[in-house]
C-alpha positions, 0 to 999 in steps of 0.5 A: 598143607591147603590153609584157607583163612576167613575173615567172617562176615557182618557187615555184609549181613545188612549191606553195609560197605566194609573196606579194605582187605584183611590186612593181618590173614594177608600177612599170616598168608605171606608167611605160610606160602613163604613157608611152602603151604598153599593158601587162600584168604576169604574175605566173607564180609568183603560186599560188592554192593554195599549201600548203607554207611550210617556208622553211627546207627550200626547197632539198628542194624543187629538183629538183622545180622543175628537173625540171618545167622541162624538163616540155612538158605542166607545166601552168604551161609551158602556161599561160606559152604560152597568155599569149603567143599571147593577149596577143601582146606586141612586147616581153616584159619577165622580172625575173630573180633568181639562183634564177629564172635557169632559168624565166627563161631557159625563158620566153625561149624560149617568146618567140621560139617563139611570134614569133622578132621579140618583143624579150626584155628581161631586169632584175632583181639577178641581170640586173644583175650578170651581164650578159654571161653572160646574153647570152652563153648565150643567143640567146633574150634580147634586151637586158639591163637594169642597175639600176633599170629604169623610165627604162631600160626606157622609153627601150629600148621608146620606141627599138623603137616607133619601129624606129629601132634606136639603142641606144647612147644608153640609159644601163644597157642591153647588147646585142648588134651581130652578134656583140659584145656591148655595154655602155652607159653606166652610168645615174644613180640616181632621185634624185627617188622622188616622179616616179614614179607609184605601181606600177601593181596595176590590171594584174595578171592574176589580179588578183581572186587576190591577198589585201587584204594582198598588195595592200599592198606597198610601197617607202618609199626604196631603196637600203642605206647597208650593206655586208653582205658577203653582200648585192648590194644594193651593186650598186643604191648605197649613198646611200639615198633616199626618198619623201616621207612626203605620197607615201607616205601617199598610195599607203597611203590609195589602196590602204586604200581600193581593196582595203581593206588594212589591212596593208602591208609596207615592203620597205626594206632598212633602214626606221628607217636614218633615225630623224627620218623614221620617227618624223614617220610614227608620228606623221602616222599617229597623228595622221591616225588611219590605223588600219593595220597595218605590218611592217618590216625593219631592223637591231639597231643601228638600234633604240630603246625609244622609236622601237620604242613609237612604231611600235608605237602607229603600228601596227606590228607585226611586224619582221624583222632580220637576225641571221646569226650568233653567231659574232663572227667569223663576224659581222665577216667579214660585215661587219655591223657589229654584236655579240653584245651588241647583238643581246642589248641589241636583242632586249630592247628588242622585247620590252620594246616588245611587238612581234613580230619575226623573227629571220634566221640563215645557216649554210655561210658560207666559213670557217665551223666547225662551232663557228661553226654552233652558236654561231648555234642558242646564240643563237637560244635566248639571244635568244628571237625571236617567230619564226626562220629559218635558210638555208644561204648560197648564194654571190650574183655581186656580193658580197664573199662571193663574192670569197671563195669564189673565193679558196678554190676554193669558188666559179666566176665564171660558169655556163653555160645547161646548169649553170642548167638541172642543178644546184639553184639553191642550188649555184649557182656552187658549183665542187663541189656536194659542198663548200659549205664549206671546213672540213667534208666534204659528209656532215658539212655535211649532218648538221650543216644537218639538225639545225640546221633541224630544231632551228629548226622545232621553235624556231617550233612553239611554242604560244606562238610561234603565238599571239604571231604570232596575236595581232600580227595579230588588227587585220587578222584582226578588219576581213578575215577571210578571213586569218585562215583563208588564215593557219590553211591557211598554218600547216597547210601549214607544220607538215607 
């Protein structure tokens, strides 16, 4: 069958930079192609001429997104329709993150206008959490895939190809049977990740618009053993499943040779959760003289000086860490399992190891007070990260904090289709868009938000921080000057 896999546009509507290729869709593509299906991956959010970079102030752009979604003359909307007509797919698969839900619904509607017999399939985090809500909200979506999609989508496409219409045996699938919504049993997660072919970068539309660094996105494991109350990764599994190091290194070598990639990014939830494995990975990189750079995500309680030094010797030049709050009370509410003392110790370790590190913070948590937020701002200056980002908490379904919001009268359990097109994404599921927290009014919170975001923006503009960032990427620049000029352009967009 002819399958078109789409990442819906979002950042592109307000001209923000959106990095990398859609990794999840590319895995789906490789599995479908291996089974003999014709597949194209359409990253509709790939922006060739992006200017914006300040993601701390991202919500200020959301109204542009909603406005342009409703504009049939918008060039992005026209491009989607033209792409559907050009590739004439039998099946359209759309990955859905909660902020992109309205865009995904728009694609489904355009697909049915193109061909009402084209099967429209939603998957991804939001689809997994809200399969029932999606199928209730629109008849433009025929199927919803929950959890890991590789095997589910393959079985669905095979079934559609044979036209026997018996979907009842496909675990992890939701669909309509007349006016009834059917949710099949849950599918087990894939234990042997090495059985999956490498993500299919080759079928990306506009392949030449991506940089070598964009091609370096990797996933070395799936799952997270932690249960942070704001995160929905628990819907996947708390059991961490690993690819073999040989399998990862084979992909690194392939991408390095094929695209000239020297900067790789691991999207594992917590890269250093298995210390022994990371040390073995680093030693292998060093012993094989594979001269690459890479970055990853981890936690402050999963690092030590020996490990960080080994990572740096092996080419790690940046680490991203979730700090979240400077309030011990809020950290406990978030189920982070870390303390302010440990945060301070880890900050010292990052500095001693000489690794560029980014600290992520959050504000606007239910029950959070002005004093709690001030503690977060104070902590920023105390731990002194290389770069820092703060966002306002958005209530995502499937999380413990979502339920806390419901209990405190701040959050609705469901949204209508109209809600997705009339509310900006940061207000999704809020009961009252003028009441984000229960400890202060709308005007007071807005003033506090502006104050904190301005402080973070000014913090990041320091010349030494900019120099530290550039220094950490000097090896990448040396081998690919295009990335250096891209970074300059992104920086200029960020400081505007």
